[in-house]
C-alpha positions in Angstrom: -0.1 0.0 0.1 2.6 2.5 1.2 5.4 3.3 -1.6 8.4 3.3 0.6 10.9 4.2 -2.1 8.8 7.5 -2.8 8.3 8.1 0.9 12.1 7.9 1.8 13.0 10.0 -1.1 10.4 12.8 -0.2 11.5 12.6 3.4 15.0 13.2 2.6 14.1 16.0 0.3 12.0 17.6 2.9 14.6 17.5 5.7 17.2 19.1 3.5 15.2 22.2 3.2 16.1 24.7 5.9 13.0 25.7 7.7 13.7 27.6 10.7 10.9 28.9 12.9 9.3 31.9 11.1 11.2 31.0 8.0 9.2 28.0 6.5 8.3 29.6 3.1 10.5 27.1 1.0 9.0 24.1 2.5 5.6 25.3 2.5 5.5 26.4 -1.1 6.9 22.9 -2.1 4.0 21.2 0.0 1.2 23.6 -1.4 2.1 22.6 -4.9 2.0 19.0 -4.3 -1.3 19.2 -2.3 -2.8 21.0 -5.1 -1.5 18.5 -7.6 -3.3 15.8 -5.4 -6.6 17.6 -5.9 -6.9 19.4 -2.6 -8.1 23.0 -2.0 -5.0 24.8 -0.7 -5.1 28.1 1.3 -2.7 29.9 3.7 -3.7 32.2 6.5 -1.9 35.4 7.6 -0.3 34.2 10.7 3.1 34.8 9.3 2.3 38.5 9.1 1.2 38.5 12.8 4.3 36.8 14.2 7.1 38.4 11.9 7.4 35.3 9.8 7.7 34.7 6.1 4.9 32.1 6.1 1.5 31.3 7.3 -0.3 28.1 8.4 -1.2 26.0 5.4 -4.6 24.5 5.1 -5.6 22.0 2.5 -9.0 20.2 2.1 -10.1 17.1 0.4 -13.8 16.7 -0.2 -14.7 13.1 0.5 -16.9 10.3 -1.0 -18.7 9.5 2.4 -20.6 12.7 3.6 -21.8 10.9 6.8 -18.1 10.4 7.9 -16.7 12.8 10.4 -14.3 15.5 8.8 -10.8 14.5 9.9 -7.9 16.7 10.5 -4.2 15.6 10.0 -1.7 18.1 11.3 2.1 18.4 11.6 4.3 21.5 11.9 6.7 22.7 9.2 9.4 24.4 11.3 12.5 22.7 13.0 14.8 23.7 15.7 18.3 24.9 15.2 20.8 23.9 13.6 18.7 22.8 10.7 20.7 24.2 7.7 22.6 21.8 5.5 21.0 18.6 6.9 22.3 15.5 5.2 20.2 12.6 6.0 21.9 9.1 6.1 20.1 5.6 6.1 22.3 2.9 7.7 21.2 -0.4 9.1 17.3 0.7 9.2 18.2 4.0 11.1 17.9 7.4 9.6 20.3 10.1 11.1 22.0 13.3 10.1 25.5 13.1 8.7 26.9 16.0 10.6 26.4 18.5 13.4 22.8 19.1 12.7 19.4 17.7 13.7 17.7 15.4 11.5 14.3 17.1 11.1 12.1 14.0 11.8 10.4 16.5 14.2 8.2 17.0 12.4 8.9 16.1 8.9 8.0 12.6 9.8 4.6 13.7 10.4 4.5 15.9 7.2 5.6 13.0 5.1 3.2 10.4 6.8 0.3 12.8 5.9 1.7 13.4 2.2 2.1 9.7 1.6 -1.3 8.8 3.0 -2.9 11.3 1.0 -1.1 9.9 -2.3 -2.4 6.5 -1.4 -6.1 7.4 -0.8 -6.1 9.0 -4.2 -4.3 6.4 -6.2 -6.1 3.6 -4.8 -9.5 5.6 -4.8 -10.1 4.6 -1.0 -13.5 5.6 0.2 -13.0 8.3 2.8 -14.8 11.4 4.4 -13.8 14.8 4.2 -10.0 15.6 5.2 -8.5 18.7 6.4 -4.8 19.2 6.3 -3.2 21.6 8.7 0.5 22.3 8.4 1.4 24.9 11.1 4.3 27.2 11.4 6.3 28.4 14.4 5.4 25.5 16.6 8.9 25.3 18.1 9.5 27.7 20.9 5.9 28.7 21.8 3.2 27.1 19.4 2.9 30.5 17.8 1.4 29.3 14.5 -1.5 27.5 16.1 -1.8 30.1 18.9 -2.4 32.8 16.5 -4.7 30.9 14.1 -8.2 31.9 13.5 -10.2 28.9 14.8 -12.7 29.5 12.0 -10.3 28.0 9.6 -10.7 24.6 11.2 -13.4 22.5 9.7 -12.9 19.0 11.4 -14.7 17.0 13.7 -11.7 15.5 15.2 -8.1 15.5 14.5 -4.5 14.1 15.0 -1.3 15.8 15.4 1.5 13.8 14.1 4.1 15.1 16.5 5.6 12.9 19.2 8.6 10.7 19.8 7.5 7.1 20.6 6.8 4.3 18.4 3.5 4.3 15.9 0.5 3.3 18.2 1.6 5.9 20.9 -1.7 7.9 21.4 -1.2 11.0 23.9 -4.6 11.8 25.5 -3.6 14.4 28.0 -1.1 17.3 28.0 -0.3 20.1 30.4 -1.2 23.8 30.2 1.6 26.1 30.9 2.1 29.6 32.6 5.1 31.8 31.9 6.0 33.7 35.1 8.3 36.7 34.6 9.7 38.3 37.8 11.5 41.4 38.5 13.2 41.9 42.0 13.7 45.7 42.7 16.4 46.1 45.3 18.1 49.3 46.1 21.6 50.3 44.9 24.4 51.4 47.1 28.3 51.4 47.0 29.3 47.9 48.2 32.4 49.2 49.9 31.2 52.6 51.4 27.8 52.0 52.6 26.4 48.5 51.7 23.8 48.8 54.6 22.2 51.5 52.7 21.4 49.0 49.8 19.1 46.0 49.2 20.8 43.4 47.3 18.2 42.0 44.7 20.4 39.2 43.8 20.3 38.0 47.6 16.7 38.5 47.9 16.1 36.5 44.6 18.2 33.8 46.1 16.1 33.6 49.2 12.9 33.4 47.3 14.3 30.6 45.0 15.2 28.7 48.1 11.7 28.5 49.1 10.3 27.8 45.6 8.7 24.4 44.8 10.1 23.4 41.6 10.9 20.3 39.4 8.5 17.4 39.7 5.5 18.6 41.9 3.3 15.6 41.3 2.6 13.2 38.2 0.7 15.9 36.6 2.5 19.0 37.6 6.0 20.5 37.1 7.9 23.8 37.6 11.1 25.2 36.5 13.2 28.4 36.8 14.7 28.9 33.5 16.8 32.1 33.4 18.1 34.8 35.9 20.2 37.8 35.2 21.0 40.9 37.1 23.8 42.8 38.7 26.7 44.7 37.3 30.0 45.5 39.2 31.0 43.9 42.5 31.4 47.3 44.2 27.8 48.1 43.6 24.9 46.3 45.5 22.6 45.2 42.8 19.1 46.7 42.5 17.5 44.6 39.9 17.2 41.0 39.1 15.1 39.5 36.4 13.9 35.7 36.5 11.9 33.7 34.1 9.9 30.6 35.3 7.3 28.2 34.1 4.6 26.2 35.7 2.8 23.2 33.8 0.1 20.9 34.7 -2.4 18.4 33.1 -4.9 19.5 35.8 -6.0 23.4 35.6 -6.6 23.8 39.2 -3.1 22.4 40.0 -1.7 24.7 37.5 -3.1 27.7 39.1 -2.3 26.5 42.6 1.4 26.2 41.6 1.5 29.5 39.5 0.0 31.1 42.7 2.6 29.5 44.9 5.5 30.9 42.8 3.8 34.5 42.4 3.2 34.8 46.1 6.8 33.3 47.3 8.6 36.0 45.2 6.3 38.9 46.5 6.2 37.8 50.2 10.0 37.0 50.4 10.8 40.3 48.6 8.7 42.5 50.9 10.1 40.7 53.9 13.5 41.8 52.8 13.0 45.3 51.9 12.6 44.7 48.2 9.7 44.6 45.7 8.7 41.8 43.4 7.0 42.6 40.1 5.5 39.5 38.8 3.8 38.9 35.4 2.0 35.6 34.6 1.2 34.9 30.8 -0.8 31.9 29.9 1.0 29.9 27.2 -1.7 27.4 26.5 -4.4 25.4 28.4 -4.1 21.6 29.1 -6.3 19.0 27.6 -7.5 15.5 28.7 -9.4 13.4 26.3 -11.4 10.4 27.7 -10.4 6.9 26.5 -13.9 6.5 25.2 -13.8 9.9 23.3 -14.5 9.2 19.3 -11.1 10.6 18.6 -9.4 8.1 20.9 -11.5 5.1 20.0 -10.9 5.7 16.1 -7.2 5.9 16.7 -7.3 2.7 18.7 -9.3 1.0 15.9 -6.9 2.2 13.2 -3.9 1.2 15.0 -5.1 -2.2 15.8 -6.1 -2.9 12.2 -2.7 -2.7 10.9 -1.2 -4.6 13.7 -0.1 -2.0 16.4 -0.7 -2.0 19.8 -2.3 1.3 21.0 -0.7 2.8 23.8 -2.7 5.7 25.6 -0.5 8.0 27.6 0.0 11.5 28.9 2.8 13.9 28.3 4.6 16.8 30.0 5.1 18.9 26.9 2.7 21.1 24.9 1.9 20.9 21.0 -0.4 22.3 18.5 -3.0 19.9 19.9 -3.4 22.1 23.0 -4.9 24.8 20.8 -6.8 22.5 18.6 -8.6 21.1 21.7 -9.1 24.5 23.0 -10.6 25.6 19.7 -13.1 22.8 19.8 -11.5 20.1 17.6 -10.9 17.0 19.9 -7.3 16.3 18.9 -4.8 13.5 19.9 -1.0 13.6 19.4 0.4 10.5 17.8 3.9 8.9 18.0 5.8 8.8 14.8 8.9 7.2 15.9 11.1 10.3 16.1 13.8 9.9 18.7 16.3 12.5 20.6 14.7 15.3 18.9 16.2 18.8 19.4 19.6 17.2 19.4 22.2 16.2 16.9 21.7 12.6 17.9 18.2 12.7 16.6 17.2 9.6 14.6 14.1 7.6 13.4 14.0 4.0 12.4 13.0 3.7 8.6 10.3 1.2 9.5 8.4 3.7 11.8 8.5 6.3 9.1 6.4 3.8 7.1 4.3 2.5 9.5 3.3 6.0 10.5 2.0 6.5 7.0 0.2 3.2 7.2 -1.5 4.3 10.4 -2.6 7.7 8.8 -4.4 5.6 6.0 -5.9 3.5 8.4 -7.3 6.5 10.3 -8.7 7.8 7.2 -10.2 4.4 6.3 -11.7 3.9 10.0 -13.1 7.3 10.0 -14.9 6.6 6.8 -16.8 3.8 8.7 -18.0 6.1 11.4 -20.9 8.4 11.5 -20.6 12.2 12.5 
């Protein structure tokens, strides 16, 4: 069913195209041309303009032959983390890696390629199917900015799948955390460190006292927190009057996310006040959590599709966010699927050749299984 030689060639072609976040134009134009050739109606939104990029999210729609079937969304993101220039993919002993000091780009070209090959199979073999919407997002890395800034009205699906996770095909992510960004500025008081240190309030010391009281790391099975950056101070002869700290809190439980966030905010404010300083704290919601019931149609469909091609479905949660967080918040129940990518965001990234092909088979199975369902 799957044309392996064609898949491998196109996957290699796609990963060789430099597609940094907010600079996905070249790969987007290539895919738009090929989607159009497959008979899909292709459009692009204006998110690129909103986020300072050179490309928007790509939407493609294929009208189905079964009007009673649910509209199925298939999604993957186009951008890669750095370094993604000059990627030379290498296949050896069934494993695909990069040849040099770059990532491979299977995050997320493995998802892109699985969708493209599945569409070709559906068209070539004239398989019955419902309506299919393809959504290739931009700027997923570093903030989910493509889906975050998307107009939800562009989404036409009843349920969807984001092909964007490590783990073997058959992995189905049914829960993911929400995240809050917490930005803190500790305002102390400057003074000469040698002549009159008692007249100053050391913002670095105050920040240290606050951090010592902060609950971070693994809070519970659903919740984490992290202090990611701290900067401040100048010369050793000046009591520093300003320190900037950036943190995050995550949880798959919204109430727990709010509790952890409040703990972090109040800790900075309380400790600062107790030491003669002031904490200026800003909380920015990055995205909301989602939890899908094991009996939800989107999960049931994925399990049946996986089983139909001999895969063992594995339902799990994750500690990371994805475009699915926003798709779910927009009213399209969306699960994230494993594509076999491994050690992503590193120069040791790899994917098994067999997993590349099996993911495409799974997408075909999703389309066929959806065709047997009713909206």
